[in-house]
DSSP file (Angstrom, degrees, kcal/mol; ACC not computed):
  #  RESIDUE AA STRUCTURE BP1 BP2  ACC     N-H-->O    O-->H-N    N-H-->O    O-->H-N    TCO  KAPPA ALPHA  PHI   PSI    X-CA   Y-CA   Z-CA
    1    1 A M              0   0    0      0, 0.0     2,-0.1     0, 0.0     0, 0.0   0.000 360.0 360.0 360.0 129.3    8.5   49.0  127.0
    2    2 A P        -     0   0    0      0, 0.0     2,-0.3     0, 0.0     0, 0.0  -0.377 360.0-128.1 -69.6 146.2   11.2   47.0  129.0
    3    3 A Q        -     0   0    0     -2,-0.1     2,-0.4     1,-0.1     0, 0.0  -0.654  23.7-105.7 -92.4 150.5   11.1   47.3  132.8
    4    4 A F        -     0   0    0     -2,-0.3    -1,-0.1     1,-0.0     0, 0.0  -0.609  34.7-172.9 -73.8 127.6   14.1   48.2  134.9
    5    5 A V        -     0   0    0     -2,-0.4    -1,-0.0     0, 0.0    -2,-0.0  -0.963  21.7-130.9-123.4 111.7   15.6   45.2  136.7
    6    6 A P        -     0   0    0      0, 0.0     4,-0.1     0, 0.0    -2,-0.0  -0.274   1.4-141.8 -64.8 146.6   18.3   46.1  139.1
    7    7 A D  S    S+     0   0    0      2,-0.1     2,-0.2     3,-0.0     3,-0.0   0.771  83.4  56.7 -74.7 -27.5   21.6   44.2  139.0
    8    8 A E  S    S-     0   0    0      1,-0.1     2,-0.1     2,-0.0     0, 0.0  -0.632 101.0 -85.2-106.9 162.6   21.9   44.2  142.8
    9    9 A N        -     0   0    0     -2,-0.2    -1,-0.1     1,-0.1    -2,-0.1  -0.440  33.1-165.2 -61.9 132.3   19.7   43.0  145.6
   10   10 A V        +     0   0    0     -2,-0.1     9,-2.9     7,-0.1    -1,-0.1   0.338  48.9 117.0-105.6   5.0   17.1   45.7  146.5
   11   11 A D        -     0   0    0      7,-0.2     6,-0.2     1,-0.1     7,-0.1  -0.442  67.7-121.0 -69.5 146.5   16.0   44.2  149.8
   12   12 A C    >   -     0   0    0      4,-2.6     3,-2.4     1,-0.1    -1,-0.1  -0.699  16.0-124.9 -85.4 141.6   16.8   46.3  152.9
   13   13 A P  T 3  S+     0   0    0      0, 0.0    -1,-0.1     0, 0.0    -2,-0.0   0.705 109.7  67.4 -58.2 -18.0   19.0   44.6  155.5
   14   14 A C  T 3  S-     0   0    0      2,-0.1     3,-0.1     1,-0.0    -3,-0.0   0.619 124.9 -99.4 -77.4 -10.4   16.2   45.3  158.0
   15   15 A G  S <  S+     0   0    0     -3,-2.4     2,-0.1     1,-0.4    -1,-0.0   0.249  76.6 140.4 111.6 -12.0   14.0   42.8  156.2
   16   16 A E        -     0   0    0      1,-0.1    -4,-2.6    -5,-0.1    -1,-0.4  -0.428  54.0-133.1 -64.2 138.1   11.9   45.2  154.1
   17   17 A A  S    S+     0   0    0     -6,-0.2     2,-0.4     1,-0.2    -7,-0.1   0.810  89.9  32.3 -66.9 -31.2   11.3   43.8  150.6
   18   18 A L  S    S-     0   0    0     -7,-0.1     2,-1.2     2,-0.0    -7,-0.2  -0.975  71.0-147.4-134.0 120.6   12.2   47.0  148.8
   19   19 A Q        +     0   0    0     -9,-2.9     2,-0.2    -2,-0.4    -8,-0.0  -0.712  33.6 168.5 -88.6  94.7   14.7   49.5  150.0
   20   20 A T     >  -     0   0    0     -2,-1.2     4,-2.4     1,-0.1     5,-0.2  -0.562  49.7-109.6-101.2 167.7   13.3   52.8  148.7
   21   21 A R  H  > S+     0   0    0      1,-0.2     4,-2.8     2,-0.2     5,-0.3   0.892 121.3  52.8 -64.2 -36.5   14.3   56.4  149.6
   22   22 A E  H  >>S+     0   0    0      2,-0.2     4,-2.7     1,-0.2     5,-0.6   0.920 108.8  49.5 -64.0 -42.2   11.1   56.8  151.5
   23   23 A H  I  >>S+     0   0    0      3,-0.2     5,-3.3     2,-0.2     4,-1.9   0.941 114.4  44.7 -60.1 -47.7   11.7   53.6  153.5
   24   24 A I  I  <5S+     0   0    0     -4,-2.4    -2,-0.2     3,-0.2    -1,-0.2   0.930 120.3  39.0 -64.7 -45.8   15.3   54.7  154.4
   25   25 A L  I  <5S+     0   0    0     -4,-2.8    -1,-0.2    -5,-0.2    -2,-0.2   0.837 132.5  20.0 -74.8 -32.9   14.3   58.3  155.3
   26   26 A C  I  <5S+     0   0    0     -4,-2.7    -3,-0.2    -5,-0.3    -2,-0.2   0.756 132.0  15.8-111.0 -29.3   11.0   57.6  157.1
   27   27 A D  I  <<S+     0   0    0     -4,-1.9    -3,-0.2    -5,-0.6    -4,-0.1   0.734  76.8 113.7-124.7 -29.8   10.7   54.0  158.3
   28   28 A C    > < -     0   0    0     -5,-3.3     3,-1.3    -6,-0.2     4,-0.2  -0.269  52.0-148.5 -61.6 125.4   13.9   51.9  158.4
   29   29 A P  G >  S+     0   0    0      0, 0.0     3,-0.9     0, 0.0    -1,-0.2   0.732  91.8  71.9 -65.5 -20.5   14.8   51.0  162.0
   30   30 A R  G 3  S+     0   0    0      1,-0.2    -2,-0.1     2,-0.1    -6,-0.1   0.809 105.4  37.3 -63.8 -28.0   18.5   51.0  161.1
   31   31 A Y  G X> S+     0   0    0     -3,-1.3     3,-1.5     1,-0.2     4,-0.8   0.283  82.6 107.8-109.3   9.6   18.4   54.8  160.8
   32   32 A Q  G X4 S+     0   0    0     -3,-0.9     3,-1.0     1,-0.3     4,-0.5   0.873  72.5  61.8 -55.5 -40.6   16.0   55.5  163.7
   33   33 A P  G 34 S+     0   0    0      0, 0.0    -1,-0.3     0, 0.0     3,-0.1   0.733 113.8  35.9 -61.3 -18.6   18.8   57.0  165.9
   34   34 A H  G X> S+     0   0    0     -3,-1.5     3,-1.6     1,-0.1     4,-0.5   0.455  89.3  94.1-110.3  -3.6   19.4   59.7  163.3
   35   35 A R  H XX  +     0   0    0     -3,-1.0     4,-2.3    -4,-0.8     3,-0.7   0.747  69.7  74.1 -66.2 -23.1   15.8   60.3  162.1
   36   36 A H  H 3> S+     0   0    0     -4,-0.5     4,-1.5     1,-0.2    -1,-0.3   0.810  87.8  64.0 -59.1 -28.1   15.4   63.2  164.6
   37   37 A I  H <> S+     0   0    0     -3,-1.6     4,-0.5     1,-0.2    -1,-0.2   0.916 108.0  40.0 -61.1 -42.8   17.6   65.2  162.3
   38   38 A L  H XX S+     0   0    0     -3,-0.7     4,-2.2    -4,-0.5     3,-1.1   0.885 110.9  56.5 -73.4 -39.6   15.0   65.0  159.6
   39   39 A S  H 3< S+     0   0    0     -4,-2.3    -1,-0.2     1,-0.3    -2,-0.2   0.739  97.7  63.5 -69.8 -19.5   12.0   65.4  161.9
   40   40 A D  H 3< S+     0   0    0     -4,-1.5    -1,-0.3    -5,-0.2     3,-0.2   0.818 112.3  36.8 -67.2 -29.1   13.5   68.7  163.1
   41   41 A A  H << S+     0   0    0     -3,-1.1     2,-0.3    -4,-0.5    -2,-0.2   0.762 135.6  19.3 -91.4 -29.5   13.1   70.0  159.5
   42   42 A S    ><  -     0   0    0     -4,-2.2     3,-2.4     1,-0.1    -1,-0.3  -0.843  65.8-158.2-146.1 102.7    9.8   68.2  158.8
   43   43 A R  T 3  S+     0   0    0     -2,-0.3    -1,-0.1     1,-0.3    -4,-0.1   0.841  98.1  36.7 -51.4 -40.9    7.7   67.0  161.7
   44   44 A D  T 3  S-     0   0    0      2,-0.0    -1,-0.3    -5,-0.0    -5,-0.1   0.238 112.8-114.6 -99.2  14.1    5.8   64.4  159.7
   45   45 A L    <   -     0   0    0     -3,-2.4     2,-0.5     1,-0.2    -2,-0.1   0.896  45.1-175.1  55.2  45.2    8.9   63.4  157.5
   46   46 A S     >  -     0   0    0      1,-0.2     4,-2.7    -7,-0.1     3,-0.3  -0.604  21.0-147.7 -73.4 119.6    7.3   64.7  154.4
   47   47 A L  H  > S+     0   0    0     -2,-0.5     4,-3.4     1,-0.2     5,-0.3   0.899  97.2  53.8 -59.2 -42.3    9.5   63.9  151.4
   48   48 A P  H  > S+     0   0    0      0, 0.0     4,-1.2     0, 0.0    -1,-0.2   0.886 112.9  45.0 -59.7 -34.7    8.5   67.1  149.5
   49   49 A E  H  > S+     0   0    0     -3,-0.3     4,-0.7     2,-0.2     7,-0.4   0.897 117.1  43.9 -73.8 -40.2    9.5   69.1  152.5
   50   50 A I  H  < S+     0   0    0     -4,-2.7    10,-0.3     1,-0.2     3,-0.2   0.916 124.8  33.7 -69.4 -43.1   12.7   67.3  153.1
   51   51 A L  H  < S+     0   0    0     -4,-3.4    -1,-0.2    -5,-0.2    -2,-0.2   0.588 122.8  45.2 -90.1 -10.8   13.8   67.2  149.5
   52   52 A G  H  < S+     0   0    0     -4,-1.2     2,-0.3    -5,-0.3    -1,-0.2   0.344  98.7  66.4-121.3   8.0   12.3   70.6  148.4
   53   53 A T  S  X S-     0   0    0     -4,-0.7     4,-2.8    -3,-0.2     5,-0.2  -0.934  75.9-123.8-127.8 155.0   13.2   73.1  151.1
   54   54 A K  H  > S+     0   0    0     -2,-0.3     4,-2.5     1,-0.2     5,-0.2   0.930 114.9  48.9 -59.7 -45.8   16.5   74.6  152.2
   55   55 A K  H  > S+     0   0    0      1,-0.2     4,-2.1     2,-0.2    -1,-0.2   0.903 113.0  48.2 -61.1 -41.4   15.9   73.5  155.8
   56   56 A G  H  > S+     0   0    0     -7,-0.4     4,-2.7     2,-0.2    -2,-0.2   0.903 111.3  48.9 -66.2 -42.1   15.0   70.0  154.6
   57   57 A I  H  X S+     0   0    0     -4,-2.8     4,-2.5     2,-0.2    -2,-0.2   0.892 110.8  50.4 -67.1 -39.6   18.0   69.7  152.3
   58   58 A E  H  X S+     0   0    0     -4,-2.5     4,-2.0    -5,-0.2    -1,-0.2   0.914 112.9  46.8 -63.4 -41.3   20.4   70.9  155.1
   59   59 A A  H  X S+     0   0    0     -4,-2.1     4,-2.8    -5,-0.2    -2,-0.2   0.902 111.0  52.3 -65.8 -40.8   18.8   68.3  157.5
   60   60 A L  H  X S+     0   0    0     -4,-2.7     4,-2.9   -10,-0.3     5,-0.2   0.917 107.7  51.7 -61.4 -43.4   19.1   65.6  154.8
   61   61 A N  H  X S+     0   0    0     -4,-2.5     4,-2.3     2,-0.2    -1,-0.2   0.929 112.4  45.2 -59.2 -46.3   22.8   66.4  154.3
   62   62 A E  H  X S+     0   0    0     -4,-2.0     4,-2.5     2,-0.2     5,-0.3   0.916 112.5  51.9 -64.3 -42.9   23.4   66.1  158.1
   63   63 A F  H  X S+     0   0    0     -4,-2.8     4,-2.6     1,-0.2     6,-0.4   0.926 111.2  47.4 -58.2 -46.6   21.3   62.9  158.3
   64   64 A L  H  X S+     0   0    0     -4,-2.9     4,-1.8     1,-0.2    -1,-0.2   0.910 112.9  48.5 -64.0 -42.7   23.3   61.3  155.4
   65   65 A E  H  < S+     0   0    0     -4,-2.3    12,-0.3    -5,-0.2    -1,-0.2   0.919 119.9  36.4 -63.2 -43.9   26.6   62.3  156.9
   66   66 A K  H  < S+     0   0    0     -4,-2.5    -2,-0.2    -5,-0.2    -1,-0.2   0.798 123.0  40.0 -83.2 -28.9   25.8   61.0  160.4
   67   67 A S  H  < S-     0   0    0     -4,-2.6    -3,-0.2    -5,-0.3    -2,-0.2   0.775  89.5-134.1 -93.7 -27.6   23.8   57.9  159.5
   68   68 A G    ><  +     0   0    0     -4,-1.8     3,-1.2    -5,-0.4     6,-0.4   0.592  45.6 164.3  79.6   9.4   25.6   56.4  156.5
   69   69 A A  T 3   +     0   0    0     -6,-0.4    -1,-0.2     1,-0.2     3,-0.1  -0.294  59.8  24.2 -60.5 146.8   22.3   56.0  154.8
   70   70 A F  T 3  S+     0   0    0      1,-0.3     2,-0.3    -3,-0.1    -1,-0.2   0.658  95.6 117.9  68.7  19.6   22.5   55.4  151.0
   71   71 A T  S <  S-     0   0    0     -3,-1.2    -1,-0.3     1,-0.1     3,-0.0  -0.791  76.3-117.7-105.6 159.4   26.0   54.0  151.2
   72   72 A K  S    S+     0   0    0     -2,-0.3    -1,-0.1     1,-0.2    -2,-0.1   0.860 115.9  39.4 -63.1 -34.5   26.9   50.4  150.2
   73   73 A T  S    S-     0   0    0      2,-0.2    -1,-0.2    -5,-0.1    -4,-0.1   0.689 100.8-131.2 -89.5 -19.1   28.0   49.6  153.8
   74   74 A G  S    S+     0   0    0     -6,-0.4    -5,-0.1     1,-0.3    -2,-0.1   0.688  70.8 114.1  74.7  17.4   25.2   51.5  155.6
   75   75 A T  S    S-     0   0    0     -7,-0.2    -1,-0.3     1,-0.1    -2,-0.2  -0.889  76.8 -89.1-119.7 152.8   27.8   53.1  157.8
   76   76 A P        -     0   0    0      0, 0.0     2,-0.2     0, 0.0   -10,-0.1  -0.236  44.1-112.1 -59.2 144.2   28.9   56.8  158.0
   77   77 A R        -     0   0    0    -12,-0.3     2,-0.4     1,-0.0    -9,-0.1  -0.510  30.0-144.8 -72.0 144.2   31.6   57.9  155.7
   78   78 A T        -     0   0    0     -2,-0.2    -1,-0.0     3,-0.0   -13,-0.0  -0.918   9.4-128.6-113.1 141.9   34.8   58.8  157.5
   79   79 A T        -     0   0    0     -2,-0.4     2,-0.0     1,-0.0    -2,-0.0  -0.755  31.2-118.1 -85.9 124.9   37.1   61.5  156.3
   80   80 A P        -     0   0    0      0, 0.0     2,-0.2     0, 0.0    -1,-0.0  -0.366  29.6-120.9 -63.3 140.6   40.7   60.3  156.1
   81   81 A S        -     0   0    0      1,-0.1     3,-0.1    -2,-0.0    -3,-0.0  -0.556  23.6-114.6 -82.6 147.7   43.0   62.0  158.4
   82   82 A L        -     0   0    0     -2,-0.2    -1,-0.1     1,-0.1     2,-0.0  -0.531  37.5-101.1 -77.5 145.6   46.0   63.9  157.0
   83   83 A P        -     0   0    0      0, 0.0    -1,-0.1     0, 0.0     3,-0.0  -0.370  31.3-122.9 -66.3 147.1   49.4   62.6  157.9
   84   84 A N    >   -     0   0    0      1,-0.1     3,-2.2    -3,-0.1     4,-0.3  -0.818  10.3-145.3 -91.0 121.1   51.2   64.4  160.6
   85   85 A P  G >  S+     0   0    0      0, 0.0     3,-1.3     0, 0.0    -1,-0.1   0.798  99.6  63.0 -58.0 -27.0   54.6   65.6  159.4
   86   86 A E  G 3  S+     0   0    0      1,-0.3    -2,-0.0    -3,-0.0     0, 0.0   0.715  97.1  58.0 -70.3 -18.6   56.0   65.0  162.8
   87   87 A D  G <  S+     0   0    0     -3,-2.2    -1,-0.3     2,-0.1     3,-0.1   0.502  80.2 114.7 -87.5  -4.2   55.2   61.3  162.4
   88   88 A E  S <  S-     0   0    0     -3,-1.3     2,-0.1    -4,-0.3     3,-0.0  -0.397  75.9-107.7 -66.3 140.4   57.4   61.1  159.2
   89   89 A P        -     0   0    0      0, 0.0     2,-0.4     0, 0.0    -1,-0.1  -0.405  32.3-112.0 -68.1 145.1   60.4   58.8  159.6
   90   90 A D        -     0   0    0     -2,-0.1     2,-0.6    -3,-0.1    -3,-0.0  -0.631  29.0-156.4 -76.1 131.6   63.7   60.5  159.8
   91   91 A V        -     0   0    0     -2,-0.4    -3,-0.0    -3,-0.0    -1,-0.0  -0.948   9.3-140.8-112.3 120.0   65.9   59.8  156.8
   92   92 A S     >  -     0   0    0     -2,-0.6     4,-1.9     1,-0.1     3,-0.5  -0.434  25.1-112.4 -74.9 154.6   69.6   60.2  157.3
   93   93 A P  H  > S+     0   0    0      0, 0.0     4,-1.7     0, 0.0     5,-0.2   0.842 117.3  57.1 -56.7 -34.0   71.5   61.8  154.5
   94   94 A D  H  > S+     0   0    0      1,-0.2     4,-1.8     2,-0.2     5,-0.1   0.909 106.3  49.0 -63.6 -42.1   73.3   58.4  153.8
   95   95 A E  H  > S+     0   0    0     -3,-0.5     4,-1.8     1,-0.2    -1,-0.2   0.897 109.7  50.4 -66.5 -40.8   70.0   56.6  153.3
   96   96 A S  H  X S+     0   0    0     -4,-1.9     4,-1.6     1,-0.2    -1,-0.2   0.860 109.7  51.0 -68.7 -33.3   68.6   59.2  150.9
   97   97 A E  H  X S+     0   0    0     -4,-1.7     4,-1.7    -5,-0.2    -1,-0.2   0.891 107.6  53.7 -67.8 -38.6   71.8   59.1  148.8
   98   98 A D  H  X S+     0   0    0     -4,-1.8     4,-0.8     1,-0.2    -2,-0.2   0.900 108.1  50.0 -61.4 -40.8   71.6   55.3  148.6
   99   99 A E  H  < S+     0   0    0     -4,-1.8     3,-0.5     1,-0.2    -1,-0.2   0.866 108.5  52.3 -66.9 -36.2   68.0   55.5  147.3
  100  100 A E  H  < S+     0   0    0     -4,-1.6    -1,-0.2     1,-0.2    -2,-0.2   0.831 104.7  56.8 -69.4 -31.3   69.0   58.0  144.6
  101  101 A D  H  <        0   0    0     -4,-1.7    -1,-0.2     1,-0.2    -2,-0.2   0.737 360.0 360.0 -71.5 -22.6   71.8   55.7  143.4
  102  102 A E     <        0   0    0     -4,-0.8    -1,-0.2    -3,-0.5    -2,-0.1   0.477 360.0 360.0 -73.4 360.0   69.4   52.8  142.7
């Protein structure tokens, strides 16, 4: 049976040889500032408790949003802001007619 060989580097930027979900959630120093979110749901960071209970899943969701874990960049995702209609440039009637003629 052929073994799975990942196309990308699987080393963790922290120096760990294999970046696993357990490493990211429980051990990686890059995410230590956010790990308290998970430990509030599971004192000993038990993966079955984090991944298998409502409280754990809610904590995991918050951890992922705030830490950026499991993203390619390792940084939190940002929600793009909506444009402010007041910031739209004023278009004079002459300019809009010129654009329609083109």
